[in-house]
Steps between C-alpha positions, in 0.01 A plus 500: 500500500623854430690691764332840534669835505461641855178698515379374161126450449398150605353273233436134416809277505706712740649378827527781751456524876253784439257246352432362849384844610300535180315178581405636844382831356288328236328293770432812709369673186231236461651212301295193594758234410614344828797338326633845409630579849876463562442225756319286242760540223788262440722800428327829588766702314394361159263708287308199370177459304293530817652838588466614140129414502448684830680811371296502179177453695591792726586719202168413338304594813686828533466606137874481438680370193474121533853386419602308814788743559524663842595846373452837674121517454447143624738559793310815596162328472621204706625732772162675505316168522666384822232655721120484505297764681523423872840330491674809640409842642499769232591866544663790320880485520640825364848381394414148380126474424346157550414327174320181406185324393360545851527878462329481160219290651461761774487780242239312300278456807544864598414611147184292489395660827563846355797593720779463244511658154860437403669231296504137608878498494566287808701776670395624845562870442350808664176482300439144621567608859239777472247248369576260786445777754164584341404134523611484862294807582190338351570176688553673834853365548813706576594717201869412493526400133626154595314203354504266797259250650223748593503666159510168314212364709289806424594492133403134474163580655410782261661342195225238488273775371740625233384479139721530192593857425749706308548749781876453483507660156243777544771763523659379179162495324454862607846583367412332170178698473684825571766452232449727201705684241742248624835491334581869510703553816459138613799294609544170316771258611638288213692190605676280242587147607845605622325717760307213659737204443218251431562127533590367157252249356585130521707384207595848380849524347775722637425753228142552625586742782712742295252492210205564731682787671591664170150471351311617807751782556449627146120489535524680835719773347259546211202513737689752716540736206136463393375567853724806528356633176144503641608664827528197726789456743660164416754341734737227378623224730804321361823434693695490173378833366534653847870413512692758294804270477316183399467392140139439404461131425305368208447559132235770537616683812655844474644760729254756625504838668147446634468502881522142620485320836680175574261349756140396444425526873654849520291614204178382666597675824591824323190501277219335701221641284649396167366254247740208456564293187745210533609349168620147432523233231430129535640164394334161469638157424230474235604700192130556421436717809443861401299809590476792742361504853466742789475453876358687799490440875210275596377151582615262224223252581200734495650783293393746772702819472680639803613800295234662278740745335754230418219278372367774273849573367558130438177466302538813287868451421428143391222614267731751335785249470279246324340757271828664397721193456261221403655285773297222656298619801607291801290700742523731800559294814497544877825402669657538843856565391701702749554782249128548450430466869764754598379769266136453587236686305683631197708213356465288188755250369514467124625189320603621154533159334691173479865495399462122458264555204710562190263740325408691816866530601579646157228762552630588846844562350348735241506870592172578322320231700649627827378849410146359472539336841599834652202671335273231645626577852435872452153459350398230747571735791323787326189286444500382860529847646268685261189286502264734316316354200684565178502359152866406457515121470748300705836490325442812289568778753813694411741728681341789310156399634627513858674834448182640344300380800718698738494809281119492492458430871775724636486803277 
């Protein structure tokens, strides 16, 4: 069996002492295979078929990419899944906020009761503490913001009367309704694949990463210039472009004097009200796989959106991509990827096509095609944010149409 590089992502066939801990975490996260536990395994350090099946099942339940690889997103989700509500007291810790599925379950209950209107992000921040104190006040227990036995007992009592609601997203729905004349003056964060370091698809060749980075970087740069033209405030996130001494990798990349940040997390912190578009390509072991898809933060089983603005952006950008490129429509999907979850209401991830499909890869390497992709991003956002009835069919809106709109509405 292969000897792993220290710290490498765990996957089937590896022998690593970390696999024993992985087995324990999978059991605590709900895996129902008794033979999975380290005590039941002949060699608990082997990532065998049983562990692979448990990892894939966990990824499926969590709406992650189902590849059996314990990469950063799967690691994060596993860490979150180690606690159920009631396993530990919960409270706001200023320096290191508590995080986990138990916090998300608490937020969901609080939202259904009408106390919490934030994102179900699993982080016990100040907004969650305020909601807990409101709950405690209504229950008649000490208002200390700590979710202990008394608070949990009271919550369990009133939760029996809870009915399904979308209270957690009411604030975002209000934000969506209030958006108008949108792109002028609005911050839009553009993140090529090099800015998010996504896990490479199973079976992808070594050339996939550099090609993906170059293609998505070029589309992001083109979209940046289009957005600037209509008065938006685009923000690039790319550690390569942000480094003045680094050579831009890839066939299509180029040096740029546009303002650029190196960290995705820093960009979100610095621009909390921005719209976010993360760009990526895909690869499949089947050479027939092709098409474009978009993703938003939500429940992958029910399709319920936890982020109305991100959902709307996902839908409208996809429509424009399909109309302008003729690519196969693979749909707009709810996912619980950490990037979507971190950014909350305003994020959409955009899959521009498959580099494993010969014809689609050739298009992605063509500058004219990439220009159409950038136009689709611009027009998709414009359609989402300006929802008045108009006669321009999907895929036919032009930069001139958008500029004319702002001249007519801001003269």
